[in-house]
N, C-alpha and C positions, 0 to 999 in steps of 0.2 A: 394705546391709542386715546384713553380719556385724557392721559398726561399731554400727548402731542396736541390734541385738540385745545386743551387750555393754554399750552404755549403759543398757538397759533394766535388764539382770540387775544390773550395777553399782548403778544407780540405787534400785532395790527393796531390795538387801541393805544399801546404804548408809543409806538413811532408817529402814531396821528398826533398824539398833543406832548411828544417829547419826555416821556417819563420811563420809558425803558421797559413796562408792562408788571413790575414787581408789586405795584400796587394792587395788581389782580390776583396774582401769584401767591403773596404772603398770607392772606384771608383763606383763601382756598385751601392751603397746606396746613394752617393752624385751627382751623375749623373742621374740615372734612376728614383731613389725613391724622388731625391729631399731634403734629409733627412740633417739637420744642422748637422755643423763638431763635436759637442760634442755628440750629439745622434747618428752620425754614429762611433765614435770614440769606445762610450758605448756598441752600438748592436755589432759591429766587436769584441768587446775584449770578449763578452760572447762566440761567435763561435769560437774564437781562443784558450779559456780557454778548451772548450771542445773539440777539434781537439788537444790540448797537452796533455790532459789525456787521451785520447785514443791512441794517438801517442808514450806517454812515455811509456805506458805499453808494446806498441810493441816494441820498442828500448831497453828498460830494459832487456826483453827476451834474444834479441842478444848481451846483455850486451856490447853495442857501446858505450853508454853515459859515460861521465866522471860526475859522481855523486858529486864530490867534487868540479870540476869549478864550477858546477850547483848552487851548494850551497852557493859558494862564490858569484856570480852573483848575487842571491837571497837578501844577505844580503845588499847588498846597493839599489840594484834595487827596492825592495819594498818602501822604503821610496821616492825614486825618481819617482816612479809610483804615489804617490799622487801629488807631484807637477805638475805632467804632466797634473791629471784631473783638478787641481786648473785654470790652465793656459789655456787649451783648449777651456774652455766657457767664456774665455775671450779675446778670438783672430776672427780677421776677417775672413769672410766665405773666401773672394778671398786669403788672406795670409794664410790659412789654406791648402788651395787647389795647392798653388804654392808652399809651402814649402814641401808639401807632393809628390808633381809631382818633383819636384828637387831632392828629396832624390831617388825617384824612378829612375830618370834618371841616378843619380851617381851609384845606385846598377847595372842598365844595364850596364854599361860602364865597372866596375869591373868585371862583368861575363864576359863579351866579352873578355877583358883584359887576363881572366886568363884560360880560357875555353881550350885553346890548350897547357897549361903548364903542364909537368909533376910533381907530389910531389917532394918537395926537402927533403934531409934527415935532420934531426934535428942536429944542430950543436951548439958548447957551445957559448953563447954569454951573455956577463956581464949582472947581473942581471935576466936574465932566466934561470931555471932548465930544463933538460930533464925529460919527463914522457913517461911512458910505459902503454898501457894497452893491454888486449888480449882478442877477442870477443867470443862468445859460440860457434862460427865456428873454432878456433883456430888459427884465422890472428892477428898478433901483429901490433899494431899501434903506432908510437914514435912522439912525438912533445914537444915542450917548453911550461912553464907555469910560471908565476910571481905573486904570491899573491898580491902586491900592483895593477899591472894592471889590473889583473880581476876584482879588487874591484873597480878600476876607470871605467873599462867598463861597471861594474854593474850600476852604476850611469847613464850613458847614455843608457844603455838598458832599465830600468826601467821607464825613461822619455818618450824614444821614445815611450813603448810599450802603454803607457795610452794616452798620448799624440793626436797619431795617431791611435791608437787601433788596432796596428798591432802586438802586441806581445813583438817587441824588437827584433827578429830573425835577422832581415836584419842589425843592429848593430854587433850584434853576429857574423854572419856568415861571414860578410866582417875584422873585427879586429883578428878573431881567425884562419882564412885563412893567411891574410897578414902577421901579426905580429908575430904569435906562430906556425906557418906552420902545424897547426890541418889537419888531413887528413879529408878530405871531407865527408866521412861516419859519422866519430866521432864527426865532427862540426854539422851536421843535427841531429844527437841523441841528444847530449849534450844542443844545442840550442832549442830542442823541451823539453826537461827536465827543463830547466831553464826558460822558458817560462810558464811552468806548476806552478812552485814555483811562480812566480812573478805577473801572472797574476789575480789572486784571489783578490789581493789589488786594482789592478786597476778596477775591475769588480763590488767590493764592494763599491768602492768610485763614481764611474759612477752612481751605482744604488742610492746610498744615496743622489747624486745631481740631481736624476731624468732624468738620459740622456739614461735610456734603454727602448725601447719599446719592453716589453717581446713579444708581439704577433708576431713581427718581428725576434728578437734574438733567441729564441726556435727552430725555423723550421730552421734556419742556423745552430745553434747549433747540430741538429740531423744529420744535413750533414756532420757538420764537424766531429764528433763522427764515422761516419762509414768511412769516408775519412781518419780517422787517422788510423784505421787498415790496408789501403790499401796502401797509401804513403810508410810506411817503407818496406813494402813487393817488390816495385818496387825499392825504395832507393837501396835497396841489391843487386840487379842484374844488374840495369843501372847504367851507369858511362859516357855514350858517351858524347862527347862534344857536339852532334847536341841535346841531349836532353836539355843540358844547353843554346843552342841557342834558342829554342822554350820557352823556360821558361823566358830567358831575353826579347824576343820579347814581349810576353805577358805583362812583366813589362813596357816596355817601350811605349805600347800601352795604358795602364792605365794612365800612367805618361802624355802622350800628350794630352789625353782625358780631364784630368783634368785642364792642362794648357791652351788649346785652349777654354776651356768653358768661360775662362775671357779675351779672346782676342776679342777687338771689331770688329764688322763687316766690320763698315763704318769708314773711317778716318775723 
């Protein structure tokens, strides 16, 4: 029941911001359960996949996901995820925690830097094309895309997804908000669908490598499925900078916990 609750919390938070919830689950598995990096990534990715399945259906009903972009991400993200699975099993435990902590700290800084800014209108920039979608509620969103840059992002997305077990959403959210000016609601929806398309390869490769403890993964996945239906409903109604501050603070605490774990207590 504790794992189901953790999966539910991670699933709600993950689909609100389009991260899949792995950024919550991995620190919990590493700190409180003492699970090795490769196993933590494999277990987390099962929950992330379940969460993305549920969240994707909700976001597709809202018609806020850019399916074309998600498919392009998957094109390069799937092979890159296989590389991530291979390398995580060969990474030192301290190195894994510090790398993951540094990634979370960067994401925290990025959220805090952007939380008070208004969305900028799309502009004509060399190499980028303007794209528009209209959701199920009649709201129109405008942003920029570039097929080569999206494919390049997919490489990093897929690698981070299976290496850290977080689904790659952190990379997607940062790149598509900063580079493509994609509105936050479209970012979270598209990121969730992209995770759905790329996570199965990571789950299968981790399972083949023996990294998945199904006794832990399935309860987390059950919570993630439920959270995937709740998160999109909250995301549609909430856009307050205060919510982003809470999310960013939770990410920072998870990062600091992983980093401090490897700081010696005595000189």
